[in-house]
C-alpha positions as CSV (number, residue, x, y, z in Angstrom):
1,M,-28.3,52.0,21.0
2,V,-25.1,50.5,22.5
3,L,-23.4,51.8,25.5
4,K,-19.8,51.8,25.2
5,F,-18.5,53.2,28.6
6,E,-15.2,52.5,30.6
7,R,-16.1,50.5,33.6
8,H,-13.3,51.4,35.3
9,K,-14.2,55.4,35.3
10,I,-17.9,54.5,36.3
11,A,-16.3,52.5,39.0
12,T,-13.7,54.9,40.6
13,L,-17.1,57.2,40.3
14,S,-19.5,55.2,42.0
15,S,-17.0,54.4,44.9
16,E,-16.6,58.2,45.3
17,L,-20.2,59.0,45.3
18,L,-20.8,56.0,47.9
19,T,-17.7,56.9,50.0
20,S,-19.1,60.7,50.4
21,V,-22.4,59.4,51.4
22,E,-21.7,57.2,53.6
23,Q,-19.3,59.9,55.4
24,L,-22.6,62.4,55.3
25,R,-24.4,59.8,57.0
26,E,-22.2,59.7,60.2
27,Y,-23.9,63.7,60.8
28,S,-27.3,62.0,60.8
29,S,-26.7,61.2,64.6
30,L,-26.4,64.3,65.3
31,S,-28.8,66.9,66.6
32,R,-29.8,69.7,64.5
33,D,-28.1,72.0,67.0
34,E,-25.3,70.3,67.3
35,F,-24.8,70.1,63.5
36,I,-25.2,73.7,62.8
37,G,-23.1,74.8,65.8
38,D,-20.1,73.2,64.8
39,R,-18.7,75.0,61.5
40,T,-16.4,72.3,60.9
41,K,-19.0,69.8,60.8
42,L,-21.1,71.9,58.9
43,N,-18.5,72.6,56.1
44,S,-17.2,68.8,55.8
45,A,-20.9,68.0,55.2
46,K,-21.5,70.9,52.2
47,Y,-18.0,69.3,50.8
48,L,-19.1,66.0,50.9
49,L,-22.4,66.9,49.2
50,I,-20.1,68.7,46.6
51,V,-17.9,65.5,45.9
52,S,-21.5,63.6,46.1
53,I,-23.2,65.8,43.2
54,E,-20.2,66.0,41.2
55,A,-19.5,62.6,41.0
56,A,-23.2,61.7,40.1
57,V,-23.1,64.4,37.2
58,D,-20.0,63.0,36.0
59,M,-21.0,59.5,35.6
60,C,-24.2,60.6,33.7
61,N,-21.6,62.9,31.4
62,H,-19.4,59.8,31.0
63,V,-22.3,57.7,29.9
64,I,-24.5,60.1,27.9
65,A,-21.0,61.3,25.7
66,E,-21.0,57.6,25.0
67,I,-24.2,56.8,23.6
68,D,-24.3,55.8,19.9
């Protein structure tokens, strides 16, 4: 089996994933009540989680599509 994927695409997606996860980690220092009580922080975290999942799925789809 030979994988022929675009390294630049994988690098871009993994960078996006790591950046989103890094930003999500910033919320871990907040108390549960502080986090849940702030809609802006909660919505931001939801968005970052979606971005992280999409980047991971896009990487998987790209690799799977390139399998010979």
